[in-house]
C-alpha positions, 0 to 999 in steps of 0.5 A: 664504270670499272675497267672491262673485265676478263670474261670466261664462259663455261658452256656445255650440254645440260648435266655436264657439271657446268654450274659446279665447275664454275662455282669451284673455278670462281672460288679458286680465282677469288684467292687473287681476284674479284670474281662475279658469277652469272648462271644462264638458267636464271634468264631462260624464259621457260622450258622452251626458251633456250634461244630466247634465253641466249638472246636475253643473256647476250643483250642484257647481261653480257654486253654491259658487263663486257663494257665494265658496266653493271648488268640489269636483267630480269630473272625467270620465275620457274614456279610461276612460269613468268618473268620474275624479279629484276636483278643486278650483276656487278662487273669485276676483274673476272666474270664467269658466265655459265650455262647452256649457250654461254658461249653461243656465236652471238656471245663469243665476240664479247668473251675472253675464254670459252670452256666447254664441259663434256660428259657422257649422255648417261652421266649428264641425265643422271646428274641433271635429274639428281640436281633438279629432281622431278621438276626437270624430268618431264622436260628433259627430252624437250630441252635436249632437242633444243640443245641439238637444234642449237648445236647443229648450227652453232657447234660451240665445242669446236670454238672452245679454248678449253675442253674438259671431261668433267668426271665429277670427281673434283679434278676439273676445276684445278685442271681448267685453272691450269689450262687457263694459264696457257691462254695468251688473252688471260696472261695479264690477269692471271699473273698471280697464278702464273707466278705460283706456277713458276715458284716451284720447289724441286725434291732431288735424291741420289741413289747409288745403284746401276739399274738395268735401264730397260727394266727400270723404264718398263717398271715405271712407265710401261703402262703410261700412255705418254712416256719418254726415255732419252736413252744414252745407250752408247758406252765409249770414250771420247766426245761421244762419252760426254753426250752419253753420260745421262739418260732421262725417263719420265711420263706425264703422270702426277699433279703437274703432268701435261702433254702437248701436240702441235699441228699446223699452227694450233697447239693443244695442251692436255692437263688432267681432264682439260685440253686447251687450244691456242693458235700461233707459232709453236716456238713462240708458245715454247718460249712462253712455257720454257724460255726463262729459268724457273729452277736451279739444279740442286746441290751436287746434281750434275745434269742440267735437266731439272724437270720440264718438257721432253719430246720431239720437234718435227721437220714441218715446224720449218714453216715458222723458220723460213720454210713453206707450210707442208701439212703432215699426218702426225703432230708437228711437235709432241711433248710431255711436261714431266713433274717427276723423272728419273735421271741415270748418271752413267759416268758416276754409276748413280740414279737421281730421282726428281719430283716437284713438290706436290701432295703425291711426291713422297709416294712417287719417290717411294715407288721410284726408289723401289723400282730402281732397287729392283732394276739394279738387282735384276741387272746384277742377276743377269735377268732379261731386260724385257719384262712386261712386253707383250707376246707380239713380235720379237724382231727376228722371231717372226716374219720381218716387215716388208718395206717399200720405198717412197722412191725407186732407185731410178727415181731417187737418182733422177732427183739427185740429178735435179738437185745437181741441176739446181746447184749448177744454176746457183740456187743452192750448193748442197741439197740434203735429199731424203726419202723414206721406206715404209711397211704395214704390219698386221695385227695378230701373232705376226704383229709388232710390239713397239717396246720390244722393237726399240729394245732390239734397235738399241741392242743393234745400234747403241747411240748417245742420243737414242730415245723411245717416245710414246704418245698414245698410238704414236711411237718414235724409236730413235738411235741418233748419234747427232746432237742438234743443239744444246743450250746450257743454263748459263747460256753456252750453246753447242751444235755437232753436225754430222756429214759424211758416212761409211759403213762398218766392216767386220774385218778390222783391216777393211774397217780401218780402210773405210774409216781412213777413206772417210777421213781423207775424202775431199767431198765429205770434208766439203759437205761437212764444212758447208754445214759448219759454216751454215751453223756458225751463221745460225748461231751468230744471230743470238750469240755474243759477238766473237763467241762462235768458235769451231772446236772440232772440224771433220773429226771421225767417230765410229758407231756400231754400224757406221763411221761418221764425220762430226764437227763441233761449233760452240757459242754463247747466248746473248743474255736476255734473248728468248731461248726458244727463238735461238732454237728456232734460228737453228731449226731445222738442223742444217745437216738435214737441209743443205745450204743456203737453208731457206732456198734449199728447203724450198727445193727439197719440198719440190723434190721430195713431194712429201712431209718428213714428219719426225725425221729431220726434226729434233728430239730431246728436253727443255728444262726448267733450268733454262737448259735444253739438249736435242738430237737430230731425228735420224736413224729414227723409226716411227711406228703408228697404230693403224686403228685395226690392231696393226702398225704402220712403220716409217723410216726416213733416210737421206744424204747430202748432194753436191755438184760432184756427188755420184748418184750410185754412191749417194744411193748406196749411202742411204742403204748404209744409213738404213741398215742399222735400223732395218737389220734390227728388225730382220728386214731388208732395204727394198729392192727397186 
């Protein structure tokens, strides 16, 4: 008896291409493994024998193979319509079973992975009849009825680890093989494939151009369903300049492109035509795909992003870091894996093209090189930076969205009073209370174009951590000034919390007075120092002893619409510790919860009564170099397509409540924070 094999079932309705998929998948796996392949059509007892065939397969084939024993089974003679010869299937390191019912309920306890192949009804019928010709045609409806009956009580597709849209173009086997590598149950047996995935080669090329960034993004990614622009749009001196040096543009195209969405404990990753679902904490999944260095930066390349994952971590991931489980109506995390990207170095006035080695890498580099040159020529000529945007809304030229508040002014002030009661009872000493304003924009000539909306936001409120994220019908347009956490490839860690805000004034003297008022405010300094202490504690869990330092405390930084109080905490990650767990230890940002973090999050859940979604989470990258850099998702507009051609808009706002907070001043502060985004849309803060 050999050790029990890993068993992969390829299921799906007739004509979905299961047989070809299984054969091609087996061929790829045989490069590193011994593989057995079993076809269920060999045991179905006739055209009316689906249920009986599944029973035969489970008892005489699957059960012994799962024990590492040879399977002795009786084949079906399709010409004579009777039992045929006895046959033997030997176990192997990997066994692939394919056919209708391969992953039936009675089989699933014995399987390590289930792949469900999908195809349209028309394609399935034509594919099946082309394969089996006139033999199958008289029985197509009869067999299809059995499949309907079986799936009505046993919806295998809902239990599949991987679902693949089999286009019969040769892409499905490679897509499924990549997807299988994300299943924890197969990690040990697929070590050779995983090692190959980590043995990546990076091509990098520097171009001495200063392109119009918006024009370049639109040219390369304007038609990409999933794309990310980490847009350091602020040009200034001092600490914000360091945070604004690089902009990163990418989509999930190319051979390595993938996108992932996590919701309520389930991570769904799409690679090409295949989607793999895994249950478990997202930060554990993130550590498995990111938490070790796979690529070093090329010679002379100054940025720590060497391709990898880009996107957002939503606030509701707090369920994994001590917070309660609050379901959200959007993904708790959404990211793409970029196997190629464009990095703009604003300090050096150059552009870097990055691409993993693939057959199509050279073609993409040529395309990107041309797009950079064209965008640079457009910038020199002073051409508008909005080509390709639709004729839908350009903010300021159509009726502005009419926002409504989740809380009236009176209701928000009552929540402030309740937060102060919790403080007085010793349950917390700072509560970062938030609310949201939202608007529904109809389809048609008064509709809203997310791309042009973002361009308006970045013009109105440039920021070191601005970003534009597009995930299908979900768009995130952020002008965040606040870094959540950076981990460098060498283990250096940095957090830069913001606590304390004043509006900008057009008149210089008044503007200076507002800045000085913030700088000298005991309340704002107390709020900021509380969060600094919280983050020092968060970082210390994964930091080298004695490495946690505060290099800036309560410094003032000025942006287009606000003055902010900012501090900087540095530390060094202990060697060998899981990097994603270090991120989780700091998540969500203490500047968006209050302190102590866990008990205060519970108070916030009760007071706010709604999920925050993207707002208060983090936006940024997780690089193959082992580095990561993320911003706190504030000043962030979330735009969702409503399915009828219109859009639903949401903007989160909030502030830190302490024992001596003035309810009126706190309410005025959320209006100030919302102004930078709402004014770019020509909209007003809702009147209570």
